N, C-alpha and C positions, 0 to 999 in steps of 0.2 A: 617462579620469584629465587632472589639470589640472596645469597649470604657474601657480606665481607669482612674479611678477617688481616690479619697484619701479621706478614712476617717478616725481619728487620727494619721495624716500620712503614714498609711498602703497603699501599696496600691493593690487595689483589678484589679478582671479584671471581669468584664459585659457583657455577650456575648447577641447582641442585633439579636432582632430574629423578622424575617416581616413574615404579613403572606402572601402568593401568589397571597394572591384573594386583597391588596389592589394591585397591579401590573395588575391584570390581571380586575379588577373591579370599584371599591371603588375609586381608586388617577387618577386626571384630567392628561389627558396627556404630560399635560404642566410641571410635578411634577417629582423634583427628590426625592427621598428616600435615601437616606443613597450612594449618590455620584451614582446611576445608574438614566439614565434617562427611566421615566414610558413610552414613546415614542417606544424607542429601547425597552426595554424591548416586551414590544407589538410587534413588529416586528419582534426580537427573536424569539420570539410564534408560530409567521406564518409561518418563516423559520421553525423550528422545524413540525410541526405542520404537514406542506406539506410533509418533509422526513418523517413521519410516515403514513399518508397514502397512498404515492408513494409507500413504503413497504405492509400496506397492504389492497390494494385495487389490482385484477390482473390488468395486464393491461387491456386487456378488459372493465374490469371497468373502468380506468380511463379513453380510452378511451370516456365513454357512457355517461362523462360530459360536457357538452355544454359551463355551465357558473359557476363562484362563483359569490356569496353574501354572505354581512356580516348580524348581528343582530345587528341592532344598540344600545348602539353608540360604545361599549368598540372594540368595533370587526371591525371596519372599519378603524382602523388600523392593523390590523391582516389579515383579510379576504386576500386585497390587494398582501400581501405575498404570500402565502397563492397558488393564481392565478398567479404572478406571476414565483415559484417555477413548479409550477404543467405544464405552459405556455398556463392555459385558461383566456375567457376573465372573465372576475371585472364589476360588474353590481353590484347598488343599487336596492336592490327588495323592498324592507321593508321602510318605512317613519311613523316615530318613533311621537308619540302624547306629547310633551315636557311636558302637566301638569299633564299625570299620572306616578306615580312615582314607583316605587320599587314593582314588584309585587310577587317577594319573602316570602316578611314580610306579608301578610295579612292575615288576618285569616279567615280558612275553606276554602275547596278542590273549590268547583262550584266558589267561591269569585275569588279568582285565576286566572280560568280561562278567565272569567271572564274579569276581569282585564286585561290582555293580549290581548284577542281582542281588549279592545281600546285604548292601548299602544300600537299596530302596524299595519298598515295600507299597505296590499300588491297590489304591482301595476300587476295589472293584465295580461300588454302587458308583464311586464316583466319575466314574468311564465312560456308564454303560448306555450306549447308544447316541453317546453323544460325539462332538466334534469336537475335537480340545486341541487351543494354542498351547505350546508348551512355554513356559517362560527358562532358558536359562542364562548363568551369567557369561560364560565364554567356552568355544570351545578349544580345547586341547589336544587330544588324538582325536578326539569326536565317534572312540568308541563309546563313551558314556550318551553321548547326545543319537543314538543307533540304538543303543539296547533302551534306552529310556523309550522312544519311540514305539520300540519292536515290542514292552514293556505295556506301554496304554495302550495298544494294541488289541492287545491278550484280554487286557483287564477290561474291553468289551466296545474302547474307543471304534467312532463308523469311522470318522477323519482324525487324522493326528497334521496341526500345525506346528512349528518349529520356530524357536527367535533365536536370538542367544545376544544380549548387551554388548558382551564383546569381542566379535567373533574376531 
């Protein structure tokens, strides 16, 4: 998209660039950015991610997946679309502590890891004995991804697959 504006009578074109992280992470799902629904863009990311997963994993690996789970909150829109496209059940497996904020900006690796564990709680009954596909919105440092996979295994997951809508 572009917008036109006038300076001293001359028309200039300014290119509007929007960071994709706005759509997958920062923006609220009810937002509209440059005439595009954030919610719809996250759904589209889910469908495209499912297509990519189906291309990358073998048929036997796809068959192994018992359930698709989001990493709350921004993947709550993307993961159901992945599950629907892959014809897999969708379940919530993590509860997010809404009083712990963005962990990727915390100074120090150890503090970030502890922050992830304070921010997310795994529901053991959702993971016990299952092969799960975890869907996250993005990967910044990988700290959250690593800790979430470990937490899923600690909660009883047999096998964990991990996918990101915007790596």
